[in-house]
PDB file of N, CA, C and O in Angstrom:
ATOM      1  N   MET A   1     -68.644 -73.359  44.643  1.00  0.00           N
ATOM      2  CA  MET A   1     -69.700 -72.800  45.447  1.00  0.00           C
ATOM      3  C   MET A   1     -70.498 -73.936  46.076  1.00  0.00           C
ATOM      4  O   MET A   1     -70.834 -74.905  45.395  1.00  0.00           O
ATOM      5  N   PRO A   2     -70.797 -73.831  47.337  1.00  0.00           N
ATOM      6  CA  PRO A   2     -71.546 -74.908  48.002  1.00  0.00           C
ATOM      7  C   PRO A   2     -73.011 -74.940  47.582  1.00  0.00           C
ATOM      8  O   PRO A   2     -73.573 -73.950  47.113  1.00  0.00           O
ATOM      9  N   ARG A   3     -73.602 -76.110  47.770  1.00  0.00           N
ATOM     10  CA  ARG A   3     -75.021 -76.297  47.462  1.00  0.00           C
ATOM     11  C   ARG A   3     -75.788 -76.479  48.764  1.00  0.00           C
ATOM     12  O   ARG A   3     -75.324 -77.123  49.705  1.00  0.00           O
ATOM     13  N   TYR A   4     -76.966 -75.895  48.780  1.00  0.00           N
ATOM     14  CA  TYR A   4     -77.828 -75.971  49.959  1.00  0.00           C
ATOM     15  C   TYR A   4     -79.222 -76.404  49.524  1.00  0.00           C
ATOM     16  O   TYR A   4     -79.654 -76.116  48.408  1.00  0.00           O
ATOM     17  N   GLN A   5     -79.918 -77.099  50.417  1.00  0.00           N
ATOM     18  CA  GLN A   5     -81.293 -77.502  50.139  1.00  0.00           C
ATOM     19  C   GLN A   5     -82.233 -76.641  50.971  1.00  0.00           C
ATOM     20  O   GLN A   5     -81.994 -76.365  52.147  1.00  0.00           O
ATOM     21  N   TYR A   6     -83.311 -76.228  50.312  1.00  0.00           N
ATOM     22  CA  TYR A   6     -84.328 -75.397  50.950  1.00  0.00           C
ATOM     23  C   TYR A   6     -85.694 -76.000  50.689  1.00  0.00           C
ATOM     24  O   TYR A   6     -85.915 -76.633  49.657  1.00  0.00           O
ATOM     25  N   ARG A   7     -86.621 -75.801  51.638  1.00  0.00           N
ATOM     26  CA  ARG A   7     -88.008 -76.233  51.466  1.00  0.00           C
ATOM     27  C   ARG A   7     -88.898 -75.018  51.634  1.00  0.00           C
ATOM     28  O   ARG A   7     -88.729 -74.220  52.556  1.00  0.00           O
ATOM     29  N   CYS A   8     -89.851 -74.896  50.721  1.00  0.00           N
ATOM     30  CA  CYS A   8     -90.817 -73.805  50.788  1.00  0.00           C
ATOM     31  C   CYS A   8     -91.921 -74.196  51.769  1.00  0.00           C
ATOM     32  O   CYS A   8     -92.456 -75.303  51.698  1.00  0.00           O
ATOM     33  N   SER A   9     -92.254 -73.301  52.670  1.00  0.00           N
ATOM     34  CA  SER A   9     -93.309 -73.604  53.656  1.00  0.00           C
ATOM     35  C   SER A   9     -94.703 -73.509  53.049  1.00  0.00           C
ATOM     36  O   SER A   9     -95.668 -73.976  53.653  1.00  0.00           O
ATOM     37  N   LYS A  10     -94.825 -72.917  51.874  1.00  0.00           N
ATOM     38  CA  LYS A  10     -96.138 -72.784  51.221  1.00  0.00           C
ATOM     39  C   LYS A  10     -96.422 -73.956  50.284  1.00  0.00           C
ATOM     40  O   LYS A  10     -97.450 -74.621  50.412  1.00  0.00           O
ATOM     41  N   CYS A  11     -95.501 -74.211  49.333  1.00  0.00           N
ATOM     42  CA  CYS A  11     -95.755 -75.270  48.342  1.00  0.00           C
ATOM     43  C   CYS A  11     -95.051 -76.588  48.678  1.00  0.00           C
ATOM     44  O   CYS A  11     -95.265 -77.586  47.990  1.00  0.00           O
ATOM     45  N   GLU A  12     -94.215 -76.611  49.723  1.00  0.00           N
ATOM     46  CA  GLU A  12     -93.522 -77.806  50.212  1.00  0.00           C
ATOM     47  C   GLU A  12     -92.518 -78.392  49.223  1.00  0.00           C
ATOM     48  O   GLU A  12     -92.086 -79.530  49.402  1.00  0.00           O
ATOM     49  N   LYS A  13     -92.137 -77.650  48.188  1.00  0.00           N
ATOM     50  CA  LYS A  13     -91.147 -78.140  47.227  1.00  0.00           C
ATOM     51  C   LYS A  13     -89.754 -77.960  47.818  1.00  0.00           C
ATOM     52  O   LYS A  13     -89.469 -76.966  48.486  1.00  0.00           O
ATOM     53  N   VAL A  14     -88.889 -78.945  47.559  1.00  0.00           N
ATOM     54  CA  VAL A  14     -87.498 -78.883  48.003  1.00  0.00           C
ATOM     55  C   VAL A  14     -86.643 -78.496  46.799  1.00  0.00           C
ATOM     56  O   VAL A  14     -86.772 -79.064  45.715  1.00  0.00           O
ATOM     57  N   GLN A  15     -85.779 -77.526  47.014  1.00  0.00           N
ATOM     58  CA  GLN A  15     -84.906 -77.049  45.944  1.00  0.00           C
ATOM     59  C   GLN A  15     -83.457 -77.125  46.409  1.00  0.00           C
ATOM     60  O   GLN A  15     -83.151 -76.851  47.570  1.00  0.00           O
ATOM     61  N   THR A  16     -82.575 -77.499  45.493  1.00  0.00           N
ATOM     62  CA  THR A  16     -81.145 -77.465  45.760  1.00  0.00           C
ATOM     63  C   THR A  16     -80.596 -76.254  45.043  1.00  0.00           C
ATOM     64  O   THR A  16     -80.680 -76.147  43.819  1.00  0.00           O
ATOM     65  N   LEU A  17     -80.031 -75.338  45.819  1.00  0.00           N
ATOM     66  CA  LEU A  17     -79.532 -74.084  45.266  1.00  0.00           C
ATOM     67  C   LEU A  17     -78.046 -73.956  45.548  1.00  0.00           C
ATOM     68  O   LEU A  17     -77.552 -74.391  46.588  1.00  0.00           O
ATOM     69  N   GLN A  18     -77.354 -73.357  44.610  1.00  0.00           N
ATOM     70  CA  GLN A  18     -75.925 -73.147  44.743  1.00  0.00           C
ATOM     71  C   GLN A  18     -75.680 -71.655  44.913  1.00  0.00           C
ATOM     72  O   GLN A  18     -76.015 -70.854  44.040  1.00  0.00           O
ATOM     73  N   HIS A  19     -75.090 -71.291  46.053  1.00  0.00           N
ATOM     74  CA  HIS A  19     -74.833 -69.880  46.314  1.00  0.00           C
ATOM     75  C   HIS A  19     -73.809 -69.748  47.427  1.00  0.00           C
ATOM     76  O   HIS A  19     -73.463 -70.731  48.082  1.00  0.00           O
ATOM     77  N   LEU A  20     -73.330 -68.543  47.636  1.00  0.00           N
ATOM     78  CA  LEU A  20     -72.404 -68.284  48.726  1.00  0.00           C
ATOM     79  C   LEU A  20     -73.133 -68.356  50.057  1.00  0.00           C
ATOM     80  O   LEU A  20     -74.334 -68.097  50.123  1.00  0.00           O
ATOM     81  N   SER A  21     -72.423 -68.700  51.104  1.00  0.00           N
ATOM     82  CA  SER A  21     -73.064 -68.829  52.407  1.00  0.00           C
ATOM     83  C   SER A  21     -73.528 -67.480  52.956  1.00  0.00           C
ATOM     84  O   SER A  21     -74.371 -67.436  53.853  1.00  0.00           O
ATOM     85  N   THR A  22     -72.990 -66.389  52.431  1.00  0.00           N
ATOM     86  CA  THR A  22     -73.393 -65.061  52.901  1.00  0.00           C
ATOM     87  C   THR A  22     -74.684 -64.581  52.250  1.00  0.00           C
ATOM     88  O   THR A  22     -75.299 -63.627  52.726  1.00  0.00           O
ATOM     89  N   GLU A  23     -75.100 -65.231  51.169  1.00  0.00           N
ATOM     90  CA  GLU A  23     -76.327 -64.845  50.488  1.00  0.00           C
ATOM     91  C   GLU A  23     -77.536 -65.464  51.188  1.00  0.00           C
ATOM     92  O   GLU A  23     -77.487 -66.613  51.628  1.00  0.00           O
ATOM     93  N   ALA A  24     -78.596 -64.711  51.287  1.00  0.00           N
ATOM     94  CA  ALA A  24     -79.822 -65.202  51.923  1.00  0.00           C
ATOM     95  C   ALA A  24     -80.834 -65.612  50.856  1.00  0.00           C
ATOM     96  O   ALA A  24     -81.071 -64.874  49.900  1.00  0.00           O
ATOM     97  N   VAL A  25     -81.426 -66.786  51.026  1.00  0.00           N
ATOM     98  CA  VAL A  25     -82.473 -67.262  50.124  1.00  0.00           C
ATOM     99  C   VAL A  25     -83.769 -67.258  50.914  1.00  0.00           C
ATOM    100  O   VAL A  25     -83.909 -67.998  51.887  1.00  0.00           O
ATOM    101  N   THR A  26     -84.717 -66.428  50.499  1.00  0.00           N
ATOM    102  CA  THR A  26     -85.977 -66.329  51.238  1.00  0.00           C
ATOM    103  C   THR A  26     -87.197 -66.532  50.359  1.00  0.00           C
ATOM    104  O   THR A  26     -88.257 -66.907  50.860  1.00  0.00           O
ATOM    105  N   ASP A  27     -87.073 -66.294  49.057  1.00  0.00           N
ATOM    106  CA  ASP A  27     -88.224 -66.353  48.157  1.00  0.00           C
ATOM    107  C   ASP A  27     -88.212 -67.638  47.340  1.00  0.00           C
ATOM    108  O   ASP A  27     -87.169 -68.061  46.841  1.00  0.00           O
ATOM    109  N   CYS A  28     -89.384 -68.252  47.211  1.00  0.00           N
ATOM    110  CA  CYS A  28     -89.530 -69.494  46.462  1.00  0.00           C
ATOM    111  C   CYS A  28     -89.647 -69.193  44.973  1.00  0.00           C
ATOM    112  O   CYS A  28     -90.463 -68.368  44.562  1.00  0.00           O
ATOM    113  N   ASP A  29     -88.827 -69.866  44.168  1.00  0.00           N
ATOM    114  CA  ASP A  29     -88.886 -69.705  42.719  1.00  0.00           C
ATOM    115  C   ASP A  29     -90.079 -70.444  42.106  1.00  0.00           C
ATOM    116  O   ASP A  29     -90.533 -70.096  41.016  1.00  0.00           O
ATOM    117  N   GLN A  30     -90.582 -71.460  42.805  1.00  0.00           N
ATOM    118  CA  GLN A  30     -91.668 -72.276  42.275  1.00  0.00           C
ATOM    119  C   GLN A  30     -93.036 -71.597  42.416  1.00  0.00           C
ATOM    120  O   GLN A  30     -93.808 -71.528  41.459  1.00  0.00           O
ATOM    121  N   CYS A  31     -93.322 -71.100  43.619  1.00  0.00           N
ATOM    122  CA  CYS A  31     -94.657 -70.534  43.857  1.00  0.00           C
ATOM    123  C   CYS A  31     -94.627 -69.017  44.083  1.00  0.00           C
ATOM    124  O   CYS A  31     -95.671 -68.397  44.282  1.00  0.00           O
ATOM    125  N   ASN A  32     -93.422 -68.420  44.050  1.00  0.00           N
ATOM    126  CA  ASN A  32     -93.227 -66.975  44.167  1.00  0.00           C
ATOM    127  C   ASN A  32     -93.652 -66.372  45.502  1.00  0.00           C
ATOM    128  O   ASN A  32     -93.936 -65.177  45.579  1.00  0.00           O
ATOM    129  N   HIS A  33     -93.697 -67.187  46.551  1.00  0.00           N
ATOM    130  CA  HIS A  33     -93.974 -66.642  47.885  1.00  0.00           C
ATOM    131  C   HIS A  33     -92.700 -66.033  48.455  1.00  0.00           C
ATOM    132  O   HIS A  33     -91.599 -66.524  48.205  1.00  0.00           O
ATOM    133  N   THR A  34     -92.859 -64.977  49.212  1.00  0.00           N
ATOM    134  CA  THR A  34     -91.706 -64.335  49.828  1.00  0.00           C
ATOM    135  C   THR A  34     -91.540 -64.816  51.262  1.00  0.00           C
ATOM    136  O   THR A  34     -92.521 -65.132  51.936  1.00  0.00           O
ATOM    137  N   ASN A  35     -90.323 -64.870  51.716  1.00  0.00           N
ATOM    138  CA  ASN A  35     -89.971 -65.303  53.068  1.00  0.00           C
ATOM    139  C   ASN A  35     -90.537 -66.678  53.421  1.00  0.00           C
ATOM    140  O   ASN A  35     -90.977 -66.895  54.551  1.00  0.00           O
ATOM    141  N   SER A  36     -90.530 -67.597  52.473  1.00  0.00           N
ATOM    142  CA  SER A  36     -91.113 -68.912  52.727  1.00  0.00           C
ATOM    143  C   SER A  36     -90.085 -70.044  52.697  1.00  0.00           C
ATOM    144  O   SER A  36     -90.446 -71.199  52.921  1.00  0.00           O
ATOM    145  N   MET A  37     -88.828 -69.744  52.428  1.00  0.00           N
ATOM    146  CA  MET A  37     -87.813 -70.785  52.294  1.00  0.00           C
ATOM    147  C   MET A  37     -87.116 -71.062  53.623  1.00  0.00           C
ATOM    148  O   MET A  37     -86.718 -70.147  54.344  1.00  0.00           O
ATOM    149  N   THR A  38     -86.982 -72.353  53.923  1.00  0.00           N
ATOM    150  CA  THR A  38     -86.299 -72.800  55.132  1.00  0.00           C
ATOM    151  C   THR A  38     -85.134 -73.688  54.713  1.00  0.00           C
ATOM    152  O   THR A  38     -85.307 -74.630  53.940  1.00  0.00           O
ATOM    153  N   LYS A  39     -83.945 -73.381  55.229  1.00  0.00           N
ATOM    154  CA  LYS A  39     -82.763 -74.164  54.910  1.00  0.00           C
ATOM    155  C   LYS A  39     -82.839 -75.503  55.616  1.00  0.00           C
ATOM    156  O   LYS A  39     -83.133 -75.561  56.810  1.00  0.00           O
ATOM    157  N   LEU A  40     -82.573 -76.593  54.881  1.00  0.00           N
ATOM    158  CA  LEU A  40     -82.626 -77.941  55.437  1.00  0.00           C
ATOM    159  C   LEU A  40     -81.232 -78.402  55.845  1.00  0.00           C
ATOM    160  O   LEU A  40     -80.232 -77.984  55.260  1.00  0.00           O
ATOM    161  N   LEU A  41     -81.178 -79.253  56.838  1.00  0.00           N
ATOM    162  CA  LEU A  41     -79.920 -79.879  57.211  1.00  0.00           C
ATOM    163  C   LEU A  41     -79.648 -81.019  56.247  1.00  0.00           C
ATOM    164  O   LEU A  41     -80.556 -81.771  55.894  1.00  0.00           O
ATOM    165  N   SER A  42     -78.413 -81.147  55.827  1.00  0.00           N
ATOM    166  CA  SER A  42     -78.073 -82.233  54.909  1.00  0.00           C
ATOM    167  C   SER A  42     -76.752 -82.849  55.323  1.00  0.00           C
ATOM    168  O   SER A  42     -75.962 -82.246  56.049  1.00  0.00           O
ATOM    169  N   ARG A  43     -76.528 -84.066  54.844  1.00  0.00           N
ATOM    170  CA  ARG A  43     -75.293 -84.768  55.148  1.00  0.00           C
ATOM    171  C   ARG A  43     -74.210 -84.328  54.171  1.00  0.00           C
ATOM    172  O   ARG A  43     -74.495 -83.867  53.066  1.00  0.00           O
ATOM    173  N   PHE A  44     -72.981 -84.478  54.597  1.00  0.00           N
ATOM    174  CA  PHE A  44     -71.871 -84.225  53.696  1.00  0.00           C
ATOM    175  C   PHE A  44     -71.799 -85.368  52.706  1.00  0.00           C
ATOM    176  O   PHE A  44     -72.137 -86.504  53.037  1.00  0.00           O
ATOM    177  N   SER A  45     -71.362 -85.076  51.503  1.00  0.00           N
ATOM    178  CA  SER A  45     -71.258 -86.125  50.493  1.00  0.00           C
ATOM    179  C   SER A  45     -69.890 -86.782  50.606  1.00  0.00           C
ATOM    180  O   SER A  45     -68.932 -86.393  49.938  1.00  0.00           O
ATOM    181  N   THR A  46     -69.828 -87.779  51.461  1.00  0.00           N
ATOM    182  CA  THR A  46     -68.596 -88.532  51.640  1.00  0.00           C
ATOM    183  C   THR A  46     -68.891 -90.003  51.448  1.00  0.00           C
ATOM    184  O   THR A  46     -70.024 -90.455  51.612  1.00  0.00           O
ATOM    185  N   SER A  47     -67.873 -90.728  51.103  1.00  0.00           N
ATOM    186  CA  SER A  47     -68.036 -92.174  50.972  1.00  0.00           C
ATOM    187  C   SER A  47     -67.174 -92.848  52.025  1.00  0.00           C
ATOM    188  O   SER A  47     -66.094 -92.359  52.359  1.00  0.00           O
ATOM    189  N   PRO A  48     -67.641 -93.950  52.539  1.00  0.00           N
ATOM    190  CA  PRO A  48     -66.853 -94.637  53.562  1.00  0.00           C
ATOM    191  C   PRO A  48     -65.565 -95.188  52.972  1.00  0.00           C
ATOM    192  O   PRO A  48     -65.516 -95.579  51.805  1.00  0.00           O
ATOM    193  N   LYS A  49     -64.534 -95.212  53.786  1.00  0.00           N
ATOM    194  CA  LYS A  49     -63.259 -95.763  53.324  1.00  0.00           C
ATOM    195  C   LYS A  49     -63.367 -97.275  53.295  1.00  0.00           C
ATOM    196  O   LYS A  49     -63.627 -97.917  54.312  1.00  0.00           O
ATOM    197  N   THR A  50     -63.163 -97.827  52.117  1.00  0.00           N
ATOM    198  CA  THR A  50     -63.210 -99.276  51.988  1.00  0.00           C
ATOM    199  C   THR A  50     -61.862 -99.819  51.552  1.00  0.00           C
ATOM    200  O   THR A  50     -61.666-101.033  51.516  1.00  0.00           O
ATOM    201  N   THR A  51     -60.927 -98.934  51.220  1.00  0.00           N
ATOM    202  CA  THR A  51     -59.615 -99.370  50.784  1.00  0.00           C
ATOM    203  C   THR A  51     -58.578 -98.950  51.816  1.00  0.00           C
ATOM    204  O   THR A  51     -58.828 -98.089  52.660  1.00  0.00           O
ATOM    205  N   ALA A  52     -57.442 -99.559  51.731  1.00  0.00           N
ATOM    206  CA  ALA A  52     -56.356 -99.213  52.641  1.00  0.00           C
ATOM    207  C   ALA A  52     -55.846 -97.814  52.315  1.00  0.00           C
ATOM    208  O   ALA A  52     -55.921 -97.379  51.165  1.00  0.00           O
ATOM    209  N   PRO A  53     -55.334 -97.115  53.304  1.00  0.00           N
ATOM    210  CA  PRO A  53     -54.807 -95.790  53.034  1.00  0.00           C
ATOM    211  C   PRO A  53     -53.642 -95.861  52.049  1.00  0.00           C
ATOM    212  O   PRO A  53     -52.892 -96.837  52.023  1.00  0.00           O
ATOM    213  N   LYS A  54     -53.506 -94.820  51.248  1.00  0.00           N
ATOM    214  CA  LYS A  54     -52.457 -94.806  50.230  1.00  0.00           C
ATOM    215  C   LYS A  54     -51.111 -94.508  50.877  1.00  0.00           C
ATOM    216  O   LYS A  54     -51.022 -93.835  51.905  1.00  0.00           O
ATOM    217  N   LYS A  55     -50.071 -95.031  50.243  1.00  0.00           N
ATOM    218  CA  LYS A  55     -48.726 -94.817  50.745  1.00  0.00           C
ATOM    219  C   LYS A  55     -48.295 -93.387  50.476  1.00  0.00           C
ATOM    220  O   LYS A  55     -48.833 -92.720  49.591  1.00  0.00           O
ATOM    221  N   THR A  56     -47.330 -92.927  51.238  1.00  0.00           N
ATOM    222  CA  THR A  56     -46.802 -91.583  51.060  1.00  0.00           C
ATOM    223  C   THR A  56     -46.271 -91.435  49.641  1.00  0.00           C
ATOM    224  O   THR A  56     -45.489 -92.263  49.173  1.00  0.00           O
ATOM    225  N   GLY A  57     -46.696 -90.388  48.967  1.00  0.00           N
ATOM    226  CA  GLY A  57     -46.243 -90.123  47.609  1.00  0.00           C
ATOM    227  C   GLY A  57     -47.097 -90.759  46.526  1.00  0.00           C
ATOM    228  O   GLY A  57     -46.993 -90.372  45.362  1.00  0.00           O
ATOM    229  N   GLN A  58     -47.944 -91.730  46.879  1.00  0.00           N
ATOM    230  CA  GLN A  58     -48.760 -92.407  45.874  1.00  0.00           C
ATOM    231  C   GLN A  58     -49.787 -91.450  45.269  1.00  0.00           C
ATOM    232  O   GLN A  58     -50.064 -91.511  44.071  1.00  0.00           O
ATOM    233  N   VAL A  59     -50.345 -90.579  46.086  1.00  0.00           N
ATOM    234  CA  VAL A  59     -51.324 -89.616  45.591  1.00  0.00           C
ATOM    235  C   VAL A  59     -50.658 -88.675  44.596  1.00  0.00           C
ATOM    236  O   VAL A  59     -51.226 -88.367  43.548  1.00  0.00           O
ATOM    237  N   THR A  60     -49.453 -88.220  44.926  1.00  0.00           N
ATOM    238  CA  THR A  60     -48.716 -87.320  44.032  1.00  0.00           C
ATOM    239  C   THR A  60     -48.379 -88.017  42.723  1.00  0.00           C
ATOM    240  O   THR A  60     -48.531 -87.428  41.653  1.00  0.00           O
ATOM    241  N   GLU A  61     -47.929 -89.252  42.792  1.00  0.00           N
ATOM    242  CA  GLU A  61     -47.598 -90.008  41.580  1.00  0.00           C
ATOM    243  C   GLU A  61     -48.828 -90.176  40.694  1.00  0.00           C
ATOM    244  O   GLU A  61     -48.734 -90.039  39.475  1.00  0.00           O
ATOM    245  N   GLU A  62     -49.977 -90.469  41.293  1.00  0.00           N
ATOM    246  CA  GLU A  62     -51.207 -90.622  40.515  1.00  0.00           C
ATOM    247  C   GLU A  62     -51.611 -89.297  39.880  1.00  0.00           C
ATOM    248  O   GLU A  62     -52.061 -89.266  38.734  1.00  0.00           O
ATOM    249  N   PHE A  63     -51.453 -88.208  40.620  1.00  0.00           N
ATOM    250  CA  PHE A  63     -51.793 -86.887  40.097  1.00  0.00           C
ATOM    251  C   PHE A  63     -50.915 -86.552  38.899  1.00  0.00           C
ATOM    252  O   PHE A  63     -51.411 -86.089  37.871  1.00  0.00           O
ATOM    253  N   ILE A  64     -49.616 -86.783  39.027  1.00  0.00           N
ATOM    254  CA  ILE A  64     -48.689 -86.488  37.930  1.00  0.00           C
ATOM    255  C   ILE A  64     -49.011 -87.352  36.721  1.00  0.00           C
ATOM    256  O   ILE A  64     -49.001 -86.865  35.591  1.00  0.00           O
ATOM    257  N   SER A  65     -49.291 -88.615  36.944  1.00  0.00           N
ATOM    258  CA  SER A  65     -49.639 -89.510  35.838  1.00  0.00           C
ATOM    259  C   SER A  65     -50.907 -89.053  35.131  1.00  0.00           C
ATOM    260  O   SER A  65     -50.963 -89.036  33.901  1.00  0.00           O
ATOM    261  N   ASP A  66     -51.923 -88.684  35.900  1.00  0.00           N
ATOM    262  CA  ASP A  66     -53.172 -88.202  35.305  1.00  0.00           C
ATOM    263  C   ASP A  66     -52.951 -86.897  34.541  1.00  0.00           C
ATOM    264  O   ASP A  66     -53.519 -86.698  33.467  1.00  0.00           O
ATOM    265  N   ALA A  67     -52.125 -86.009  35.099  1.00  0.00           N
ATOM    266  CA  ALA A  67     -51.844 -84.732  34.443  1.00  0.00           C
ATOM    267  C   ALA A  67     -51.112 -84.957  33.128  1.00  0.00           C
ATOM    268  O   ALA A  67     -51.417 -84.294  32.136  1.00  0.00           O
ATOM    269  N   ARG A  68     -50.158 -85.874  33.100  1.00  0.00           N
ATOM    270  CA  ARG A  68     -49.437 -86.182  31.856  1.00  0.00           C
ATOM    271  C   ARG A  68     -50.392 -86.718  30.792  1.00  0.00           C
ATOM    272  O   ARG A  68     -50.320 -86.332  29.625  1.00  0.00           O
ATOM    273  N   THR A  69     -51.285 -87.610  31.209  1.00  0.00           N
ATOM    274  CA  THR A  69     -52.253 -88.170  30.265  1.00  0.00           C
ATOM    275  C   THR A  69     -53.157 -87.070  29.707  1.00  0.00           C
ATOM    276  O   THR A  69     -53.439 -87.045  28.509  1.00  0.00           O
ATOM    277  N   ALA A  70     -53.605 -86.173  30.563  1.00  0.00           N
ATOM    278  CA  ALA A  70     -54.467 -85.079  30.127  1.00  0.00           C
ATOM    279  C   ALA A  70     -53.726 -84.143  29.172  1.00  0.00           C
ATOM    280  O   ALA A  70     -54.299 -83.690  28.181  1.00  0.00           O
ATOM    281  N   LEU A  71     -52.456 -83.850  29.463  1.00  0.00           N
ATOM    282  CA  LEU A  71     -51.669 -82.981  28.590  1.00  0.00           C
ATOM    283  C   LEU A  71     -51.448 -83.618  27.217  1.00  0.00           C
ATOM    284  O   LEU A  71     -51.532 -82.939  26.194  1.00  0.00           O
ATOM    285  N   LYS A  72     -51.168 -84.908  27.199  1.00  0.00           N
ATOM    286  CA  LYS A  72     -51.000 -85.611  25.924  1.00  0.00           C
ATOM    287  C   LYS A  72     -52.282 -85.537  25.098  1.00  0.00           C
ATOM    288  O   LYS A  72     -52.237 -85.317  23.888  1.00  0.00           O
ATOM    289  N   GLN A  73     -53.425 -85.721  25.761  1.00  0.00           N
ATOM    290  CA  GLN A  73     -54.716 -85.653  25.082  1.00  0.00           C
ATOM    291  C   GLN A  73     -54.962 -84.257  24.523  1.00  0.00           C
ATOM    292  O   GLN A  73     -55.439 -84.117  23.397  1.00  0.00           O
ATOM    293  N   GLN A  74     -54.639 -83.220  25.302  1.00  0.00           N
ATOM    294  CA  GLN A  74     -54.806 -81.852  24.831  1.00  0.00           C
ATOM    295  C   GLN A  74     -53.923 -81.545  23.653  1.00  0.00           C
ATOM    296  O   GLN A  74     -54.353 -80.862  22.724  1.00  0.00           O
ATOM    297  N   LYS A  75     -52.673 -82.043  23.665  1.00  0.00           N
ATOM    298  CA  LYS A  75     -51.761 -81.828  22.546  1.00  0.00           C
ATOM    299  C   LYS A  75     -52.311 -82.489  21.276  1.00  0.00           C
ATOM    300  O   LYS A  75     -52.274 -81.902  20.195  1.00  0.00           O
ATOM    301  N   LEU A  76     -52.817 -83.711  21.421  1.00  0.00           N
ATOM    302  CA  LEU A  76     -53.396 -84.411  20.257  1.00  0.00           C
ATOM    303  C   LEU A  76     -54.585 -83.647  19.699  1.00  0.00           C
ATOM    304  O   LEU A  76     -54.736 -83.542  18.482  1.00  0.00           O
ATOM    305  N   GLU A  77     -55.428 -83.115  20.568  1.00  0.00           N
ATOM    306  CA  GLU A  77     -56.603 -82.379  20.114  1.00  0.00           C
ATOM    307  C   GLU A  77     -56.214 -81.085  19.406  1.00  0.00           C
ATOM    308  O   GLU A  77     -56.849 -80.709  18.421  1.00  0.00           O
ATOM    309  N   THR A  78     -55.179 -80.397  19.895  1.00  0.00           N
ATOM    310  CA  THR A  78     -54.762 -79.150  19.254  1.00  0.00           C
ATOM    311  C   THR A  78     -54.076 -79.423  17.920  1.00  0.00           C
ATOM    312  O   THR A  78     -54.165 -78.599  17.009  1.00  0.00           O
ATOM    313  N   LEU A  79     -53.401 -80.548  17.782  1.00  0.00           N
ATOM    314  CA  LEU A  79     -52.768 -80.883  16.512  1.00  0.00           C
ATOM    315  C   LEU A  79     -53.795 -81.258  15.442  1.00  0.00           C
ATOM    316  O   LEU A  79     -53.550 -81.061  14.252  1.00  0.00           O
ATOM    317  N   LYS A  80     -54.927 -81.789  15.854  1.00  0.00           N
ATOM    318  CA  LYS A  80     -55.985 -82.169  14.921  1.00  0.00           C
ATOM    319  C   LYS A  80     -56.665 -80.955  14.311  1.00  0.00           C
ATOM    320  O   LYS A  80     -57.168 -81.025  13.190  1.00  0.00           O
ATOM    321  N   THR A  81     -56.687 -79.839  15.039  1.00  0.00           N
ATOM    322  CA  THR A  81     -57.386 -78.660  14.542  1.00  0.00           C
ATOM    323  C   THR A  81     -56.518 -77.753  13.746  1.00  0.00           C
ATOM    324  O   THR A  81     -56.981 -76.719  13.266  1.00  0.00           O
TER     325      THR A  81
END
């Protein structure tokens, strides 16, 4: 679910809320005013590319390796219990 930032026009508090884009947020949870919330514009959470692009198949190989490691860890944990 995406996160959105809102500012209350009465108490000026900024809140980060997680909800569907079809849901409307109008009431402030902090000061309980109705119809006081304004949606703020925010940047996407991305990081600049500082490394060279990965070779074809490298992402898949890393995913499989990570999945194998996670499965081994899960097997060890289930054997301990």
